[in-house]
C-alpha positions in Angstrom: 21.2 -50.0 -21.0 19.6 -47.1 -18.4 20.2 -43.4 -18.3 19.4 -41.6 -14.9 19.4 -37.8 -15.2 20.4 -35.6 -11.7 18.4 -32.0 -11.2 19.6 -29.8 -8.4 16.7 -27.6 -7.7 18.5 -26.0 -4.6 19.5 -22.8 -6.5 15.5 -22.1 -8.0 14.4 -22.9 -4.4 16.8 -20.5 -2.9 15.9 -18.4 -5.3 12.4 -18.3 -4.6 12.8 -17.9 -0.8 14.0 -14.5 -1.9 12.2 -13.8 -4.2 9.4 -14.3 -1.4 10.8 -12.8 1.3 11.7 -9.5 -1.0 7.9 -9.2 -2.5 6.6 -8.9 1.3 8.7 -6.8 2.4 8.2 -4.6 -0.7 4.6 -5.3 -0.2 4.6 -3.6 3.0 6.9 -0.6 2.3 4.7 -0.1 -1.2 1.6 -0.1 1.1 2.7 2.2 3.7 4.2 4.5 0.7 0.9 4.4 -0.9 -1.2 5.3 2.5 1.2 8.4 3.0 0.5 9.4 -0.8 -3.5 9.0 -0.2 -3.1 11.1 3.4 -1.3 13.8 1.6 -4.1 14.2 -0.8 -7.0 13.8 1.7 -5.2 16.5 3.9 -5.4 18.7 0.4 -8.8 18.6 -0.2 -10.3 18.7 3.6 -11.2 22.2 4.0 -9.8 23.8 7.2 -11.2 26.2 9.7 -9.4 25.0 12.7 -7.3 22.4 11.7 -9.2 19.3 14.2 -10.5 17.5 11.1 -7.3 17.6 8.8 -5.1 16.7 12.1 -7.1 13.2 12.5 -5.4 12.4 8.7 -2.7 10.2 9.7 -1.5 6.6 8.5 -1.3 3.4 10.6 0.0 0.1 10.3 -2.6 -2.3 10.1 -2.3 -6.2 9.4 -0.3 -7.1 6.2 -0.8 -3.5 4.8 -0.8 0.0 5.8 -4.3 2.3 6.5 -5.4 5.6 6.4 -7.2 7.6 9.4 -9.9 9.8 9.0 -12.5 11.5 11.4 -11.2 10.6 15.0 -14.9 10.5 16.2 -15.7 13.9 15.2 -19.5 14.7 14.2 -18.6 17.0 11.2 -16.1 14.5 9.9 -19.0 12.6 7.9 -20.3 15.6 6.3 -17.3 17.3 5.1 -16.4 14.2 3.3 -19.5 13.7 1.7 -19.5 17.3 0.8 -15.9 16.9 -0.8 -16.5 13.4 -2.0 -12.5 13.2 -0.8 -12.7 9.6 1.0 -14.8 8.5 -2.1 -12.5 9.8 -5.1 -9.3 9.0 -3.2 -10.6 5.2 -2.7 -10.3 4.2 -5.8 -7.7 5.8 -7.4 -5.3 4.9 -4.2 -6.3 0.8 -5.1 -5.8 1.7 -8.9 -2.1 3.3 -7.7 -1.3 0.9 -5.0 -1.8 -2.0 -7.5 0.3 -0.4 -10.5 3.1 0.0 -7.3 2.8 -3.5 -6.3 2.9 -4.8 -9.8 6.3 -2.6 -10.3 7.9 -3.5 -6.7 7.2 -7.3 -8.2 9.2 -6.5 -11.2 12.4 -5.1 -9.3 12.5 -8.2 -7.3 12.2 -10.5 -10.0 15.1 -8.1 -11.7 17.1 -8.9 -8.5 17.6 -12.7 -9.1 
């Protein structure tokens, strides 16, 4: 006598597709939100005389994420960044915040299954 078992994986395959799509779009949104927070923090740390330097801080779309612009070729941008330490400080803290936000977004997506 022989017995067989048939397992239908269609539901799990569909759920994994939805999870992947949700994480993909959620990751892009999370990256943009982190870039906005980082840009806002950077703007607050830049000393303002004329406003030219602070006006160069913006968020931009980059492949698979988002970024923050700074300096736009202004000759004193590097000096100000070095003097304030703003770019160096923000780089490490933004990466840590983004990692935490990504993990939380992935947890939310898993909870939707």
